[in-house]
C-alpha positions as CSV (number, residue, x, y, z in Angstrom):
1,X,19.5,6.2,2.9
2,X,16.0,5.6,1.7
3,X,13.8,3.5,3.9
4,X,10.2,2.4,3.5
5,X,8.6,0.5,6.4
6,X,5.2,-1.1,6.3
7,X,3.2,-1.9,9.4
8,X,-0.4,-2.9,10.3
9,X,-0.6,-6.3,8.7
10,X,-2.1,-9.2,10.6
11,X,-5.0,-11.6,10.7
12,X,-8.5,-10.4,9.9
13,X,-11.8,-12.2,9.2
14,X,-13.4,-12.1,5.8
15,X,-15.5,-9.0,5.5
16,X,-13.3,-7.1,8.1
17,X,-11.1,-4.1,7.8
18,X,-7.5,-3.4,8.3
19,X,-5.3,-0.3,8.0
20,X,-1.8,-0.5,6.7
21,X,0.8,2.2,7.2
22,X,3.9,3.0,5.2
23,X,6.5,5.4,6.7
24,X,9.2,6.8,4.4
25,X,12.5,8.3,5.3
26,X,15.6,9.5,3.6
27,X,14.0,11.4,0.7
28,X,11.0,13.3,-0.4
29,X,8.9,11.4,-3.0
30,X,6.4,12.3,-5.6
31,X,4.1,9.4,-5.2
32,X,3.6,6.3,-3.0
33,X,1.8,3.1,-4.1
34,X,0.6,-0.1,-2.5
35,X,0.9,-3.5,-4.1
36,X,0.4,-7.1,-2.9
37,X,1.9,-10.4,-3.9
38,X,0.8,-13.9,-3.4
39,X,3.6,-16.5,-3.4
40,X,4.2,-17.7,-6.9
41,X,2.4,-14.9,-8.5
42,X,3.3,-11.4,-9.8
43,X,3.1,-8.4,-7.6
44,X,-0.2,-6.5,-8.2
45,X,-0.8,-2.8,-8.1
46,X,-3.5,-1.7,-5.7
47,X,-3.4,2.1,-5.3
48,X,-1.2,5.1,-5.7
49,X,-1.3,8.6,-4.2
50,X,0.4,11.8,-5.4
51,X,1.7,13.3,-2.2
52,X,1.4,16.9,-3.2
53,X,-2.3,17.4,-3.8
54,X,-3.5,14.0,-2.7
55,X,-4.9,12.7,-5.9
56,X,-5.2,8.9,-6.0
57,X,-5.9,6.1,-8.3
58,X,-7.0,2.5,-7.7
59,X,-7.0,-0.9,-9.3
60,X,-10.6,-1.8,-10.3
61,X,-10.5,-4.8,-7.9
62,X,-10.2,-2.6,-4.8
63,X,-12.0,0.6,-5.9
64,X,-14.7,1.4,-3.4
65,X,-13.2,-0.8,-0.7
66,X,-9.7,0.5,-0.2
67,X,-8.7,4.1,0.5
68,X,-5.2,5.4,0.2
69,X,-4.3,8.6,2.1
70,X,-1.3,10.4,3.3
71,X,-0.1,12.4,6.3
72,X,2.8,14.3,4.8
73,X,3.9,15.8,8.1
74,X,4.5,12.2,9.4
75,X,5.8,11.0,6.0
76,X,3.3,8.2,6.2
77,X,0.9,6.8,3.7
78,X,-2.1,4.7,4.7
79,X,-4.1,2.0,3.0
80,X,-7.5,1.5,4.6
81,X,-8.9,-1.8,3.5
82,X,-12.5,-2.8,4.0
83,X,-14.7,-5.8,3.0
84,X,-11.6,-8.0,2.8
85,X,-11.8,-11.3,1.0
86,X,-9.9,-14.5,1.8
87,X,-8.3,-14.4,-1.7
88,X,-6.7,-11.1,-0.7
89,X,-4.4,-12.9,1.7
90,X,-0.9,-11.7,0.5
91,X,2.2,-9.8,1.4
92,X,1.4,-6.1,1.0
93,X,4.2,-3.7,-0.1
94,X,4.5,0.0,-0.3
95,X,6.7,1.6,-2.9
96,X,7.8,5.1,-3.8
97,X,8.8,7.0,-6.9
98,X,9.9,10.4,-8.0
99,X,8.3,12.6,-10.6
100,X,9.0,11.2,-14.0
101,X,9.7,7.7,-12.8
102,X,7.7,5.2,-14.9
103,X,8.1,2.6,-12.2
104,X,8.6,2.4,-8.5
105,X,12.4,2.2,-7.6
106,X,12.0,2.1,-3.9
107,X,10.3,-0.7,-1.9
108,X,9.5,-1.7,1.6
109,X,10.0,-5.2,3.0
110,X,6.2,-5.9,3.0
111,X,3.7,-6.8,5.7
112,X,1.6,-10.0,5.8
113,X,-2.1,-9.7,5.6
114,X,-4.1,-12.9,6.2
115,X,-7.8,-12.9,5.7
116,X,-9.6,-15.9,7.2
117,X,-12.8,-17.2,5.6
């Protein structure tokens, strides 16, 4: 049974930082990504990390402010977010894929991040 669980969301002031965690169980994945979604809008890609090797890529909107990393021994992927803006208030999701998957088949339930201005 595949299970992805996000944690670390909460309330932070604009300009502040927050670290999200995503713990995966049930399967070994090739890559894990982070996304966010505002109600009524599409889910937006933020970052992805290839678990073997650690290479990462980011959306332009978060490059230089967000850092994705992994602790493979703990099966956990982190998203360190800095200089947060009020418009980044959203539900943040992690997702996982296998090698060759063009999309992410496995998703967590999401964690709310609220950035107050």
